[in-house]
N, C-alpha and C positions, 0 to 999 in steps of 0.2 A: 458201442464196440464191435469190433471184427474179430471174432474166435480166429481165423486164421494169423493172427497179426500177436495175440498171446506171447507165445512162444520170446518174441524180442523184450519185452517187459518182464519174465520171469527167467531168464538165463541165467546158470549157474555154472562159476566155474568148476571144469570135471577134477579137478586132483583135488580143492579144499571141500565141495560141497556147497559151499555160501555161496551167494546169489552174487553177479558180478558188478565190477564197479558202476557204478551210476542209475542201477534200478530204482531205486526209489526216485531218485528226478527225472528218470525218463516217465515215471507211471505218473509223478504227478505235474509232466508236458503234458500229459496224452488226455488228462482230465479235462485240465484246461481248455489244449484243442479241442476237444468233442463238445466240448459249450458252445463252442461258437457254430452250431449246427454243419460242421463238412464231416464226409464220409471217409471212413477208415478204409485202407486197402492197405496191400505188402508191394511194393517196388522196390528192385534195386535192393532188397533183402532188410530191408526195414521200412516202419511204418507210414506212411503217404495220406495226406489228407484232400480230397480234391471238392470241388466244387463244381457240379453240372461235368462232370468226368473230367476236369481240366486239375492237374497238379496245382496247389497251391501252397503248401508247405510240409515239409517233413522233418521226421527228428532222425537224431543218432548220435551215435558215443564215439569219444574218441580217449586215448591214453588222458589228456591233461581237464579235459572237460567232457561237455554233454553239449546238443546246443538242438535248435531247431532250425531249417533251412526254410527262406520264404524262395520260390524258384523265380518271381518277377521283383525278390527283392532290390534292384538297382532302382524301379519303378516308386518305389514308396519315399514317403515324404520326411520319415526318418527324425520326427521331431524329437525325439529326446537321445538321440547321438549313439543308437546302440548297436544298428547293423555294421557286420565285419565281412571286409571280403574275405574270403579264404586265401587266393593266392591272387595274385596279378592279373595273372589268364584269365579268372574265372570273370565273366563279364552281364552275368543277368543275378545268380541267385546271391542272397548276401543271407550269412549267420548271426545268430542272437545265442550267445554264451555261457554257460550256466556252470559252476562249483559246487552248489548245494540246497538242497530242498528250499533254505529260507530265502535265499537272493531268488527261487523261482517264485514263490507268494509272493513277495515284494513287488516282484515285477508281474505278476498275474494282468493285472488291469493293461499295462503297458502292451503285454503280450495278446492277452487279448483283441487292443486298440487296432495292433499290429494286425494280426490276423483279418479284424473287418474288413481294413486298409487293401487288403491282399486281395478280398475277395471284390471289393469295389472296382480293384485293378481290374479283375477280370471281367467282371460284369460289363466293363468298359470296352472290354476289345484290345487293349493297349497292350504293344509289342515292344519290343525291346529290339531298336535295330544292334545287331550283333555285327562285329567287324569280319569281314570275310574270309576265306583262308588264302585267296589272292593276294589280301591287302597285309600277310605276314610276308618278312626277311624269308628267303630261303637262304640258310647259309652258303657260306661259295665254296666250301670243299662238297656238298652236297649236291649243289649246282654243276658240278663236271664232272659228279658220278652219272648222273640223269644226265647229261650229254654226252658222254661217252658211251652209253649203253641204252639201247632202245628198247629192251625188253624191259628194264628198269624204269625207263621215264614213262612207258607204258601203263605198267604195273602200278605205278606211284598216283599218275593220274584218274586210274580207274578206283581208285579206294574211293573212300564216303568223304564229304570235308573234314569231319574232323578227324577221321585217321589220320588224311593227310598233315592237319593242322597240329596232331599229336607227335608225329614224327617232325614237325621242323621245330616246333617248342622244343623237344627232348635232346636234338642237335646242337639245339642254339642254345641249350642251356647251360652248352658246357664253355668254358673261358679261352680256355687253349687249343688252336687246331689241330692238335696230334688225338687228343680227347674227342674233340667233333668225327674225324675222321676212325677211331675206334669203333665209336659208337654208330657210324654210320655202316661200317662194314658188317658188326653186330647184327645190324635190323636187314640187309640185304633180303638175304633168303626169303623174311617174314613179309618183307614189301610182294616179293614174285609171289608170294604165295596165296598174294590178297589179304592177308593181316595186317588188323592195327598192332600199334606198339603195344597192346595188355590183352589181345585175344589169346 
């Protein structure tokens, strides 16, 4: 156990002083994953478990559930059919979600089997063929803006592929052209400043 990560498992509600939701479940997941021989680190503000400095699995909590997330989960066999793709745009990672300690205890052997399989995937050097940013369709409204504004076009293509993808997905998610245009207008300054959608 890494003491730098302890705070995540001991969070309390500032108003009530009681343990935050999912603390018992998170602690149980921690024990199970550590029994698999991984190193515990803190990354992205959550416990991350590594093998030879490569990220294997992390633990995180949401309002409706807590979960373990396999970084290369798309490469796992998923013999039990328990892996969940968080959203349609998540390419590599897969979650197993939990809502009780009892559920985690019942699944502890499955969790360990999946962790060991994820370690084997890493040892084998397997990689996921990620969809390239250039394969995403740029919404027509944004394409028009880029063609009319050289500075915007230059700034957009200077962004990292992940930041470009973030904007493309955000703009594309709007069903109406008017909404897409509003989103684009709202983000122009940020793009010109070299910032990503969530920077």
